[in-house]
C-alpha positions as CSV (number, residue, x, y, z in Angstrom):
1,M,0.0,0.1,0.0
2,K,2.6,2.2,0.8
3,K,4.8,1.2,-2.1
4,K,1.8,2.3,-4.1
5,L,1.4,5.6,-2.9
6,L,4.7,6.5,-3.0
7,N,4.3,5.4,-6.8
8,T,1.8,7.5,-7.6
9,I,3.4,10.8,-5.9
10,L,6.6,10.3,-7.8
11,I,4.1,10.1,-11.2
12,F,2.4,13.2,-10.1
13,L,5.9,15.2,-9.6
14,F,6.7,14.2,-12.4
15,L,3.8,15.1,-14.4
16,F,4.4,19.1,-11.8
17,I,7.6,19.4,-13.2
18,S,7.4,18.4,-16.7
19,C,4.3,20.6,-16.8
20,S,5.7,23.5,-15.6
21,Q,9.0,23.8,-17.5
22,E,9.1,26.1,-20.7
23,Q,8.3,24.2,-24.0
24,P,11.4,25.6,-26.5
25,A,10.4,27.8,-29.3
26,Q,9.1,25.8,-32.7
27,K,10.5,28.1,-35.6
28,I,7.4,28.7,-38.1
29,D,8.4,28.7,-42.0
30,L,5.7,30.4,-43.4
31,S,6.6,29.9,-46.9
32,K,4.9,26.7,-46.1
33,R,1.3,27.6,-46.9
34,E,-1.4,25.7,-48.1
35,Q,-3.6,27.4,-50.4
36,V,-7.2,27.0,-49.3
37,I,-9.7,26.6,-52.8
38,L,-13.2,28.2,-51.8
39,K,-15.3,25.9,-54.4
40,E,-17.3,28.4,-56.7
41,E,-21.0,27.7,-57.5
42,K,-21.9,27.7,-60.8
43,N,-24.4,29.6,-62.9
44,I,-24.6,32.6,-60.9
45,I,-26.0,35.2,-62.5
46,T,-24.8,38.5,-59.8
47,Y,-27.4,41.9,-59.5
48,A,-25.6,44.8,-58.3
49,Y,-27.9,47.6,-56.7
50,L,-25.8,50.8,-57.2
51,P,-24.4,51.3,-54.1
52,Q,-26.5,54.9,-53.6
53,Y,-27.2,54.2,-49.4
54,S,-25.5,51.5,-47.1
55,H,-25.1,47.6,-47.9
56,T,-27.4,47.2,-45.1
57,V,-30.1,49.4,-46.5
58,S,-29.4,47.8,-50.1
59,Y,-30.3,44.5,-49.3
60,H,-32.7,44.6,-47.0
61,R,-34.8,46.8,-50.2
62,H,-33.9,44.1,-52.4
63,H,-33.1,40.4,-50.4
64,L,-37.3,40.1,-50.7
65,L,-36.8,40.4,-55.1
66,I,-34.2,38.8,-55.3
67,E,-36.2,35.3,-53.9
68,Y,-38.9,36.3,-55.9
69,L,-36.5,36.7,-59.2
70,R,-35.0,33.2,-58.1
71,K,-38.0,31.6,-57.7
72,E,-40.0,32.9,-60.8
73,T,-36.8,32.6,-63.4
74,G,-34.8,29.2,-61.9
75,L,-32.0,31.1,-62.2
76,N,-29.4,31.3,-59.5
77,I,-29.3,34.8,-58.8
78,K,-27.4,36.6,-56.2
79,Q,-27.3,40.1,-55.4
80,I,-23.7,41.5,-54.4
81,F,-22.5,44.8,-53.6
82,P,-19.6,46.7,-54.7
83,D,-17.9,49.6,-52.3
84,T,-18.7,52.7,-54.5
85,F,-20.0,54.0,-58.0
86,N,-16.9,53.4,-60.0
87,K,-16.6,50.1,-58.8
88,H,-20.3,48.9,-59.5
89,I,-19.2,50.9,-63.1
90,K,-15.7,48.8,-63.8
91,M,-17.5,45.3,-62.5
92,V,-19.8,45.4,-65.4
93,G,-17.4,46.6,-67.7
94,Q,-15.2,43.5,-66.2
95,G,-18.7,41.2,-66.3
96,R,-18.6,40.4,-63.1
97,I,-22.1,42.4,-62.8
98,D,-24.7,40.6,-64.9
99,I,-27.9,43.0,-63.8
100,S,-27.1,46.6,-62.8
101,Y,-29.9,48.4,-61.2
102,S,-28.2,51.7,-61.5
103,N,-29.3,55.5,-61.4
104,P,-29.9,56.5,-65.6
105,F,-26.2,58.6,-65.3
106,V,-24.5,55.2,-64.6
107,Y,-26.8,53.2,-66.8
108,V,-25.7,55.4,-69.6
109,T,-22.2,55.4,-68.7
110,I,-22.2,51.8,-68.8
111,A,-24.1,51.6,-72.6
112,N,-21.3,53.9,-73.5
113,R,-18.4,52.3,-72.6
114,Y,-19.1,48.5,-72.8
115,G,-22.7,48.1,-74.4
116,A,-24.7,47.5,-71.6
117,S,-28.2,47.3,-72.2
118,A,-31.7,48.9,-70.4
119,F,-34.3,46.0,-70.3
120,S,-36.8,47.9,-67.8
121,R,-37.1,50.7,-65.3
122,V,-38.8,51.9,-62.3
123,L,-41.8,53.7,-61.2
124,E,-41.1,55.7,-57.9
125,V,-43.8,56.9,-55.1
126,G,-47.0,58.4,-56.8
127,N,-46.4,55.8,-60.4
128,R,-43.6,58.7,-61.5
129,K,-41.0,57.2,-64.1
130,N,-38.7,59.9,-63.4
131,F,-37.1,61.2,-60.4
132,R,-35.2,64.4,-59.5
133,G,-32.1,65.9,-57.2
134,Q,-32.3,68.2,-54.3
135,I,-30.5,70.9,-53.0
136,I,-30.4,71.4,-49.4
137,C,-29.2,73.4,-46.3
138,R,-30.0,73.7,-42.6
139,S,-33.4,75.0,-41.9
140,D,-31.5,77.6,-39.3
141,N,-29.2,78.6,-42.2
142,R,-30.8,82.3,-42.7
143,S,-27.7,82.8,-45.3
144,I,-29.6,80.8,-47.7
145,K,-33.2,81.9,-49.1
146,N,-32.7,80.8,-52.6
147,I,-30.3,79.1,-55.3
148,A,-28.6,82.3,-55.8
149,D,-27.7,82.2,-52.1
150,C,-25.8,79.3,-52.7
151,R,-22.5,81.4,-54.6
152,G,-19.4,80.7,-52.8
153,K,-20.8,78.2,-50.3
154,R,-19.3,74.6,-49.7
155,L,-20.9,71.9,-51.3
156,I,-20.9,68.2,-50.3
157,A,-22.7,65.9,-53.2
158,V,-23.0,62.0,-53.5
159,D,-20.4,61.3,-55.8
160,P,-19.0,62.6,-59.0
161,T,-21.2,59.9,-61.2
162,S,-24.4,60.3,-58.8
163,A,-27.4,61.4,-60.9
164,G,-30.3,62.7,-58.1
165,G,-27.2,63.6,-55.6
166,Y,-25.0,65.5,-57.7
167,L,-25.6,65.6,-61.8
168,Y,-29.2,66.8,-61.6
169,P,-29.1,69.3,-59.0
170,L,-25.5,70.6,-61.2
171,G,-27.7,70.8,-63.9
172,H,-30.4,73.3,-62.3
173,F,-27.4,75.6,-60.6
174,Y,-26.0,75.8,-64.4
175,D,-29.7,76.7,-65.5
176,N,-29.6,79.2,-62.9
177,G,-26.5,81.3,-63.4
178,L,-23.8,79.0,-61.1
179,T,-21.0,76.4,-62.4
180,K,-19.1,74.5,-60.1
181,S,-16.0,77.4,-59.9
182,D,-18.8,79.7,-58.3
183,F,-19.0,77.7,-55.1
184,S,-15.8,77.8,-52.4
185,E,-15.4,74.1,-52.4
186,I,-16.9,70.8,-53.9
187,A,-16.7,67.8,-51.8
188,F,-18.3,63.9,-52.4
189,S,-19.5,61.7,-49.7
190,P,-16.9,59.3,-48.3
191,G,-16.4,56.1,-47.9
192,P,-18.0,52.7,-49.6
193,G,-22.3,52.6,-49.3
194,G,-24.4,54.9,-47.4
195,K,-23.4,58.3,-49.8
196,Q,-26.7,59.8,-50.0
197,E,-27.5,59.6,-46.0
198,K,-23.4,60.8,-44.9
199,V,-24.2,63.9,-47.1
200,V,-27.7,65.0,-45.1
201,L,-25.5,63.9,-41.9
202,A,-22.9,66.6,-43.3
203,V,-25.2,69.3,-43.7
204,Y,-26.9,68.0,-40.6
205,A,-23.7,68.9,-38.2
206,G,-22.7,72.1,-40.2
207,K,-19.6,70.4,-41.5
208,F,-20.8,71.8,-45.5
209,D,-23.6,75.1,-46.0
210,I,-25.3,72.9,-49.0
211,G,-26.0,69.7,-49.8
212,T,-27.0,67.8,-52.8
213,I,-29.1,64.7,-52.7
214,R,-32.0,62.5,-54.6
215,E,-35.5,63.3,-53.8
216,G,-36.6,61.0,-51.2
217,T,-33.2,60.8,-49.1
218,L,-34.5,62.2,-46.3
219,N,-37.4,59.5,-45.3
220,V,-33.9,57.2,-45.2
221,V,-32.3,59.4,-42.6
222,S,-35.4,60.4,-40.6
223,D,-34.4,57.5,-38.1
224,K,-31.4,59.4,-37.1
225,I,-31.8,63.3,-37.2
226,D,-34.7,65.6,-36.9
227,I,-35.3,66.1,-40.6
228,N,-37.1,69.3,-40.2
229,E,-34.1,70.9,-38.8
230,I,-33.1,69.9,-43.3
231,R,-34.6,72.8,-45.8
232,V,-35.2,72.0,-49.2
233,V,-33.2,75.0,-51.1
234,A,-34.6,74.1,-54.6
235,S,-35.3,70.5,-56.7
236,S,-33.8,70.0,-60.3
237,R,-36.1,69.3,-62.9
238,W,-37.7,65.6,-63.7
239,Y,-35.0,62.7,-65.4
240,P,-35.6,59.2,-66.3
241,G,-35.8,57.0,-63.4
242,W,-33.5,54.0,-62.4
243,V,-32.9,51.5,-65.0
244,Y,-32.4,47.9,-65.0
245,A,-29.8,46.9,-67.4
246,A,-27.9,43.5,-68.8
247,R,-24.6,42.9,-69.2
248,K,-23.4,42.8,-72.9
249,D,-23.4,39.7,-74.2
250,L,-25.7,38.1,-71.2
251,A,-27.8,35.5,-72.9
252,L,-30.9,37.1,-74.5
253,E,-32.9,33.8,-72.7
254,I,-31.8,35.2,-69.2
255,V,-32.5,39.1,-69.6
256,E,-36.1,38.0,-71.0
257,K,-36.8,35.7,-68.1
258,I,-36.0,38.4,-65.8
259,K,-37.2,41.0,-67.6
260,K,-40.7,39.1,-67.8
261,A,-40.6,38.3,-64.4
262,L,-39.7,42.4,-63.3
263,L,-42.9,43.3,-65.8
264,K,-45.0,40.7,-63.8
265,L,-45.0,42.1,-60.4
266,D,-48.3,44.5,-59.2
267,Y,-48.3,46.5,-57.1
268,N,-51.7,45.7,-56.0
269,H,-51.3,42.0,-56.3
270,K,-50.9,40.6,-52.5
271,D,-48.1,38.6,-53.3
272,Y,-46.2,41.2,-54.7
273,K,-47.3,44.2,-53.1
274,A,-44.4,43.5,-49.9
275,I,-41.7,43.0,-52.6
276,L,-42.2,46.1,-54.4
277,K,-42.7,48.2,-51.0
278,T,-39.9,46.9,-49.8
279,A,-38.0,47.7,-52.7
280,D,-39.3,51.1,-52.6
281,I,-40.4,51.1,-56.0
282,M,-44.4,51.2,-57.2
283,G,-43.6,48.8,-60.7
284,I,-41.6,48.5,-63.6
285,I,-42.3,48.7,-66.5
286,P,-40.2,48.2,-70.2
287,S,-37.4,50.3,-71.3
288,D,-35.1,50.8,-73.7
289,D,-31.6,52.7,-74.6
290,K,-33.4,55.9,-75.9
291,D,-34.9,56.6,-73.0
292,F,-31.9,58.3,-71.4
293,D,-31.3,60.5,-74.5
294,P,-32.2,63.6,-71.8
295,V,-29.6,62.5,-69.4
296,R,-27.3,62.3,-72.4
297,E,-28.1,65.8,-73.2
298,L,-27.6,67.1,-69.6
299,A,-23.9,65.1,-69.6
300,A,-23.1,67.2,-72.4
301,K,-24.2,70.6,-71.4
302,L,-22.2,69.9,-68.3
303,G,-19.0,68.9,-70.0
304,M,-18.9,65.6,-69.2
305,S,-17.4,62.5,-70.7
306,L,-18.8,58.9,-71.3
């Protein structure tokens, strides 16, 4: 018994001493790395919403629509999220975006550069085929009462290729005798996604005197700020609404399947209302490239190359 106890004590001491000793550091050769290859799904049709709002908003607005399109067409459609307007444009050119949902100016850019083709466009609130941009300031900014008072002010816009968030209001400034050189500063909303919201928040915080946004953006930020603190100084004229376009060389039968499914959506139909309402769309109508000639005319007036 005593021998057994002694053996147990010796084993315990051996384990204790072994564990307490420092283990020598092992040299790891980082050059010997095994590459992990992820298996890609086949036959994916990529769908991208131009990142005018945050990726969270883009996903929330369109995830029901994507689910519907997958079910209705039988296609493996997946929403992807480019970080910027410019990246969205480049990805269409690279063939990485099959279906683009974008503003009209981005559409004419990808049509002119890469041969993308419009096949549908949306109806906005009130069943309007067109939309417009807005010029905003703080409600308590007494130095700005009208468009002329914007001269010499600091301006923040959404993006150089944003339709409602820059180009439509810029056209309105031009029509009223103000050009880009008449502002003390023109800045663009920083970072990926959420650019419309950032313009409103920058004006609200007093970082800029005026901002340009697409109509409807104030409703998006109503849970973040008191939008009564923001005043609309002026609105641009109406231009064609947002558009669905297919990249060049996307199979015609795929485009037709998606177009047919989109045109089937009816706001007054109980099965489809939630899809459209969540996407902030009243309806979808057929479209083609010539619908966007007014946007090309605006770009020419502003001296922009497409």
